[in-house]
C-alpha positions as a LaTeX table, in Angstrom:
\begin{tabular}{lrrr}
\hline
Residue & $x$ (\AA) & $y$ (\AA) & $z$ (\AA) \\
\hline
Met1 & 13.73 & 13.30 & 2.96 \\
Ser2 & 13.58 & 14.73 & $-0.53$ \\
Asn3 & 11.63 & 17.51 & $-2.37$ \\
Glu4 & 10.49 & 14.99 & $-4.98$ \\
Arg5 & 6.96 & 13.79 & $-4.73$ \\
Pro6 & 4.98 & 11.21 & $-6.73$ \\
Pro7 & 1.71 & 12.34 & $-8.38$ \\
Glu8 & $-1.08$ & 13.26 & $-6.09$ \\
Arg9 & $-3.58$ & 11.40 & $-8.37$ \\
Ile10 & $-2.99$ & 8.37 & $-10.65$ \\
Asp11 & $-5.86$ & 7.40 & $-12.84$ \\
Leu12 & $-5.97$ & 3.80 & $-14.04$ \\
Pro13 & $-8.65$ & 1.86 & $-15.87$ \\
Gly14 & $-11.45$ & 1.33 & $-13.35$ \\
Leu15 & $-9.32$ & 2.55 & $-10.43$ \\
Thr16 & $-8.17$ & 5.98 & $-9.17$ \\
Leu17 & $-5.42$ & 6.48 & $-6.63$ \\
Arg18 & $-5.45$ & 9.88 & $-4.90$ \\
Arg19 & $-4.41$ & 11.58 & $-1.76$ \\
Ala20 & $-6.96$ & 11.27 & 0.98 \\
Val21 & $-8.82$ & 14.43 & 2.14 \\
Glu22 & $-10.63$ & 14.96 & 5.42 \\
Ser23 & $-14.05$ & 14.50 & 3.73 \\
Asp24 & $-13.00$ & 10.89 & 2.97 \\
Ala25 & $-13.01$ & 9.99 & 6.64 \\
Glu26 & $-16.51$ & 8.50 & 6.82 \\
Asn27 & $-16.18$ & 6.45 & 3.67 \\
Leu28 & $-12.64$ & 5.31 & 4.70 \\
Met29 & $-14.12$ & 4.30 & 8.18 \\
Asn30 & $-16.96$ & 2.43 & 6.43 \\
Ala31 & $-14.53$ & 0.62 & 4.18 \\
Val32 & $-12.27$ & $-0.43$ & 6.99 \\
Asn33 & $-15.14$ & $-1.42$ & 9.30 \\
Asp34 & $-16.95$ & $-3.41$ & 6.51 \\
Ser35 & $-13.69$ & $-5.28$ & 5.93 \\
Phe36 & $-12.69$ & $-5.59$ & 9.61 \\
Glu37 & $-12.93$ & $-9.37$ & 9.80 \\
His38 & $-11.04$ & $-9.61$ & 6.49 \\
Leu39 & $-8.30$ & $-7.19$ & 7.63 \\
Arg40 & $-7.90$ & $-8.13$ & 11.25 \\
Pro41 & $-5.90$ & $-11.40$ & 10.56 \\
Trp42 & $-3.26$ & $-9.55$ & 8.58 \\
Met43 & $-3.08$ & $-5.90$ & 9.59 \\
Pro44 & $-1.56$ & $-5.07$ & 12.97 \\
Trp45 & $-3.53$ & $-1.82$ & 13.06 \\
Ala46 & $-6.82$ & $-3.63$ & 12.65 \\
Thr47 & $-7.38$ & $-4.36$ & 16.38 \\
Glu48 & $-10.74$ & $-2.60$ & 16.76 \\
Lys49 & $-13.31$ & $-0.90$ & 14.58 \\
Gln50 & $-12.45$ & 2.53 & 13.31 \\
Thr51 & $-13.98$ & 5.85 & 14.31 \\
Ile52 & $-14.38$ & 9.00 & 12.35 \\
Glu53 & $-11.87$ & 10.64 & 14.65 \\
Ala54 & $-9.32$ & 7.94 & 14.09 \\
Glu55 & $-9.67$ & 8.20 & 10.25 \\
Ile56 & $-9.38$ & 11.97 & 10.42 \\
Ala57 & $-6.23$ & 11.55 & 12.45 \\
Trp58 & $-4.92$ & 8.98 & 9.95 \\
Ile59 & $-5.56$ & 11.34 & 6.99 \\
Ala60 & $-3.89$ & 14.23 & 8.83 \\
Ala61 & $-0.92$ & 11.98 & 9.60 \\
Cys62 & $-0.80$ & 10.91 & 5.98 \\
Arg63 & $-0.89$ & 14.42 & 4.60 \\
Ala64 & 1.94 & 15.50 & 7.07 \\
Asp65 & 4.03 & 12.53 & 6.02 \\
Trp66 & 3.46 & 13.39 & 2.41 \\
Asp67 & 4.35 & 17.07 & 2.98 \\
Arg68 & 7.68 & 15.84 & 4.62 \\
Gly69 & 8.37 & 13.53 & 1.80 \\
Asn70 & 8.43 & 10.44 & 3.92 \\
Asp71 & 5.32 & 8.37 & 2.95 \\
Phe72 & 2.85 & 8.74 & 0.23 \\
Ala73 & $-0.54$ & 7.25 & 1.00 \\
Tyr74 & $-3.44$ & 6.96 & $-1.46$ \\
Val75 & $-7.01$ & 5.85 & $-1.23$ \\
Met76 & $-8.07$ & 3.49 & $-4.00$ \\
Glu77 & $-11.37$ & 4.62 & $-5.49$ \\
Asp78 & $-13.58$ & 2.87 & $-8.05$ \\
Pro79 & $-15.42$ & 4.69 & $-10.82$ \\
Asp80 & $-18.47$ & 5.10 & $-8.58$ \\
Gly81 & $-16.35$ & 6.98 & $-6.04$ \\
Glu82 & $-16.36$ & 4.12 & $-3.55$ \\
Ile83 & $-13.21$ & 3.67 & $-1.47$ \\
Val84 & $-11.90$ & 0.08 & $-2.11$ \\
Gly85 & $-8.74$ & 0.21 & $-0.10$ \\
Thr86 & $-5.59$ & 2.09 & 0.45 \\
Val87 & $-2.11$ & 1.78 & $-0.98$ \\
Ala88 & 1.14 & 3.61 & 0.10 \\
Leu89 & 4.84 & 4.22 & $-0.61$ \\
His90 & 6.68 & 4.09 & 2.62 \\
Gly91 & 10.11 & 5.63 & 2.94 \\
Arg92 & 11.35 & 3.35 & 5.75 \\
Leu93 & 13.86 & 1.33 & 3.72 \\
Gly94 & 16.48 & 4.13 & 3.47 \\
Pro95 & 17.23 & 6.91 & 1.07 \\
Asp96 & 17.21 & 5.02 & $-2.19$ \\
Ala97 & 14.37 & 2.55 & $-1.65$ \\
Met98 & 10.65 & 2.52 & $-0.96$ \\
Glu99 & 8.21 & $-0.13$ & 0.35 \\
Ile100 & 4.68 & $-0.52$ & $-0.91$ \\
Gly101 & 1.81 & $-1.53$ & 1.44 \\
Tyr102 & $-1.85$ & $-2.03$ & 0.57 \\
Trp103 & $-5.13$ & $-3.41$ & 1.72 \\
Val104 & $-8.33$ & $-4.05$ & $-0.34$ \\
His105 & $-12.01$ & $-3.93$ & 0.95 \\
Ala106 & $-13.30$ & $-7.41$ & 1.50 \\
Gly107 & $-16.01$ & $-6.84$ & $-1.19$ \\
His108 & $-13.55$ & $-5.81$ & $-3.82$ \\
Thr109 & $-10.88$ & $-8.53$ & $-3.63$ \\
Arg110 & $-9.80$ & $-10.70$ & $-6.60$ \\
Arg111 & $-10.39$ & $-7.77$ & $-9.07$ \\
Gly112 & $-6.83$ & $-6.86$ & $-9.53$ \\
His113 & $-6.97$ & $-3.63$ & $-7.45$ \\
Ala114 & $-3.84$ & $-4.41$ & $-5.33$ \\
Thr115 & $-1.89$ & $-5.51$ & $-8.31$ \\
Arg116 & $-2.83$ & $-2.38$ & $-10.41$ \\
Ala117 & $-2.19$ & $-0.05$ & $-7.58$ \\
Ala118 & 1.17 & $-1.64$ & $-6.61$ \\
Gly119 & 2.17 & $-1.54$ & $-10.22$ \\
Ala120 & 1.27 & 2.11 & $-10.49$ \\
Leu121 & 3.11 & 2.99 & $-7.30$ \\
Thr122 & 6.12 & 1.10 & $-8.45$ \\
Ala123 & 6.24 & 3.19 & $-11.61$ \\
Ala124 & 5.62 & 6.35 & $-9.49$ \\
Ala125 & 8.46 & 5.36 & $-7.04$ \\
Phe126 & 10.85 & 4.92 & $-10.04$ \\
Gly127 & 9.70 & 8.33 & $-11.30$ \\
Leu128 & 11.61 & 9.76 & $-8.33$ \\
Ala129 & 15.35 & 10.11 & $-9.19$ \\
Arg130 & 16.51 & 8.89 & $-5.82$ \\
Val131 & 14.67 & 5.54 & $-5.84$ \\
Glu132 & 16.66 & 2.63 & $-7.11$ \\
Arg133 & 14.71 & $-0.24$ & $-5.41$ \\
Val134 & 11.09 & $-0.98$ & $-4.40$ \\
Glu135 & 10.02 & $-3.75$ & $-2.10$ \\
Ile136 & 6.70 & $-5.39$ & $-0.90$ \\
His137 & 6.79 & $-7.20$ & 2.39 \\
Cys138 & 4.20 & $-9.71$ & 3.78 \\
Asp139 & 3.98 & $-12.60$ & 6.07 \\
Val140 & 4.50 & $-16.11$ & 4.55 \\
Ala141 & 0.90 & $-17.06$ & 5.41 \\
Asn142 & $-0.63$ & $-14.15$ & 3.56 \\
Lys143 & $-1.04$ & $-15.86$ & 0.22 \\
Arg144 & $-3.21$ & $-13.22$ & $-1.37$ \\
Ser145 & $-0.76$ & $-10.42$ & $-0.57$ \\
Ala146 & 2.21 & $-12.62$ & $-1.71$ \\
Ala147 & 0.49 & $-13.27$ & $-5.07$ \\
Val148 & 0.92 & $-9.50$ & $-6.06$ \\
Pro149 & 4.69 & $-8.97$ & $-6.32$ \\
Pro150 & 5.53 & $-11.69$ & $-8.75$ \\
Lys151 & 2.77 & $-10.55$ & $-11.17$ \\
Leu152 & 4.72 & $-7.27$ & $-11.44$ \\
Gly153 & 8.14 & $-8.79$ & $-11.87$ \\
Tyr154 & 9.36 & $-8.62$ & $-8.33$ \\
Arg155 & 11.59 & $-11.40$ & $-7.14$ \\
Leu156 & 11.71 & $-12.96$ & $-3.69$ \\
Leu157 & 14.76 & $-11.43$ & $-1.98$ \\
Ala158 & 14.55 & $-13.23$ & 1.43 \\
Val159 & 12.34 & $-14.86$ & 3.96 \\
Glu160 & 13.37 & $-13.34$ & 7.17 \\
Asp161 & 12.53 & $-14.10$ & 10.82 \\
Asp162 & 10.02 & $-11.60$ & 12.11 \\
Ile163 & 7.54 & $-11.27$ & 14.87 \\
Arg164 & 3.87 & $-12.11$ & 14.59 \\
Ala165 & 2.30 & $-8.69$ & 14.32 \\
Ala166 & $-1.31$ & $-9.77$ & 13.44 \\
Pro167 & $-3.41$ & $-12.86$ & 14.47 \\
Ala168 & $-3.00$ & $-14.99$ & 11.19 \\
Glu169 & 0.60 & $-14.24$ & 10.59 \\
Glu170 & 3.09 & $-17.04$ & 11.12 \\
Gly171 & 6.01 & $-14.72$ & 11.68 \\
Pro172 & 8.51 & $-15.18$ & 8.85 \\
Arg173 & 8.27 & $-12.18$ & 6.45 \\
Met174 & 8.80 & $-12.39$ & 2.69 \\
Arg175 & 10.67 & $-9.50$ & 1.20 \\
Trp176 & 9.91 & $-9.05$ & $-2.48$ \\
Gly177 & 11.98 & $-6.52$ & $-4.54$ \\
Ile178 & 12.58 & $-4.99$ & $-7.86$ \\
Thr179 & 15.29 & $-2.56$ & $-9.00$ \\
Arg180 & 14.84 & 0.36 & $-11.33$ \\
Glu181 & 16.79 & $-1.56$ & $-13.99$ \\
Glu182 & 14.64 & $-4.66$ & $-13.63$ \\
Trp183 & 11.47 & $-2.56$ & $-13.79$ \\
Glu184 & 12.58 & $-0.72$ & $-16.88$ \\
Arg185 & 13.55 & $-4.08$ & $-18.58$ \\
Arg186 & 10.15 & $-5.61$ & $-17.94$ \\
Ser187 & 8.17 & $-2.62$ & $-19.41$ \\
\hline
\end{tabular}
């Protein structure tokens, strides 16, 4: 993709976003497994509880994607060092756009973590010269996830037919987006 990369660490009030390292595997596994019933309805990858080996493989894949400049995944960590979720910039929308994805530990929802993390990654994406648009996608039934983009100034671009990829999904997918110009105007 590109030689440009977002920052490896982003410090926010009460929340740090940073690249995962192999020593995070156990804490990441525990965060996912503690939140399994919360994640399973919405996340296609949450089909079974995670193992240390699966988390080590995920971290290795994330690090390789980062090094290639494709995707940029972060763990979200609270001030006590507890992993409270993950957030990522995905390069699957083409050369001038990125998509943000996130999940938050069931015990840490409704604290603004997803909104702050998505806002920080929107700014990081627009810190890359090639990015002109950032999107957030979610199923129409995922009300909590859909509450994040409008708080950041994203607008609903479309509701598109899609397949049900996770048990609670209804199928139609909302595409929220913001352009560089819109982001800069709101700041």
